[in-house]
C-alpha positions as CSV (number, residue, x, y, z in Angstrom):
1,M,52.6,7.7,69.7
2,S,54.0,6.1,72.8
3,R,57.6,4.7,72.8
4,G,56.6,1.9,75.3
5,A,57.5,-1.7,74.8
6,G,55.6,-3.0,71.8
7,P,55.1,-6.7,71.0
8,N,58.2,-6.9,68.8
9,K,60.5,-4.8,71.0
10,V,63.6,-6.7,72.1
11,G,65.3,-5.5,75.3
12,K,68.9,-5.6,76.5
13,R,68.4,-8.8,78.5
14,T,66.8,-10.6,75.6
15,R,69.6,-9.6,73.2
16,L,72.1,-10.8,75.8
17,W,70.3,-14.2,76.1
18,Q,70.1,-14.5,72.3
19,R,73.8,-14.0,72.0
20,V,74.8,-16.3,74.9
21,R,72.3,-19.0,73.7
22,R,74.0,-19.1,70.2
23,G,77.3,-19.7,71.9
24,L,75.9,-22.3,74.3
25,K,74.3,-24.2,71.4
26,A,77.6,-24.4,69.6
27,A,79.6,-25.3,72.8
28,F,77.1,-28.0,73.8
29,A,77.2,-29.5,70.3
30,A,81.0,-29.5,70.4
31,M,80.9,-31.3,73.8
32,G,78.5,-33.8,72.3
33,I,75.7,-32.8,74.7
34,T,72.6,-33.1,72.5
35,R,70.2,-34.9,74.9
36,C,68.6,-34.1,78.2
37,E,71.3,-34.3,80.9
38,V,68.8,-35.9,83.3
39,C,66.8,-38.4,81.3
40,G,68.6,-38.6,78.0
41,T,65.7,-37.8,75.7
42,D,66.4,-35.7,72.6
43,E,62.9,-34.1,72.5
44,N,61.7,-30.7,73.7
45,L,65.1,-29.5,74.9
46,G,66.1,-26.2,76.4
47,F,68.6,-24.6,78.6
48,A,67.8,-24.5,82.4
49,H,69.6,-21.8,84.3
50,A,71.0,-22.4,87.8
51,K,69.3,-19.2,88.9
52,K,65.8,-18.0,88.2
53,R,65.7,-15.6,85.3
54,R,64.9,-12.6,87.4
55,H,68.1,-13.2,89.3
56,L,70.4,-13.5,86.3
57,E,72.8,-10.5,86.5
58,S,76.1,-11.3,84.9
59,E,76.9,-13.1,81.6
60,A,78.3,-15.9,83.8
61,D,74.9,-16.3,85.4
62,W,73.3,-16.6,81.9
63,R,75.9,-19.3,80.9
64,E,75.4,-21.5,84.0
65,V,73.0,-23.9,82.4
66,A,72.2,-27.5,81.8
67,L,70.5,-28.9,78.7
68,L,67.1,-30.4,79.9
69,C,63.9,-31.6,78.4
70,N,60.8,-29.5,79.3
71,R,59.6,-32.2,81.8
72,D,62.8,-32.3,83.8
73,H,63.2,-28.5,83.6
74,D,59.7,-28.1,85.0
75,A,60.4,-30.6,87.7
76,L,63.5,-28.7,88.8
77,E,61.6,-25.4,88.8
78,L,59.2,-26.9,91.3
79,L,62.0,-27.7,93.8
80,G,62.5,-24.0,94.6
81,E,65.5,-21.7,94.0
82,E,68.1,-23.2,96.2
83,K,67.5,-26.9,95.3
84,M,67.2,-26.0,91.6
85,M,70.6,-24.2,91.7
86,S,72.2,-27.1,93.5
87,A,70.8,-29.6,91.0
88,I,72.0,-27.6,87.9
89,R,75.4,-27.1,89.5
90,A,75.6,-30.9,90.2
91,I,74.8,-31.6,86.6
92,I,77.5,-29.2,85.5
93,Q,80.0,-30.8,87.9
94,R,79.3,-34.3,86.6
95,R,79.8,-33.1,83.1
96,Q,83.3,-31.8,84.0
97,I,84.5,-35.1,85.4
């Protein structure tokens, strides 16, 4: 039997994201960020990374996120990598003011 990646096999990057995501969920809740940071909806939320997933290398990269609804996340993805990164970083900067 082959030891290839089966449908239930979880890799190192997935385990890292699962761990980081748990911490992010707690941190965002503690900051009171429970809605899309662009439009304010509380539906269909997820974390949008500043970098494309294929470019996430360090744990800091995995933590550089904004909480967005699927619609706004998809819209940022269409802007391209540089503009997406700038937009996410601008959201993070506004949050820290």
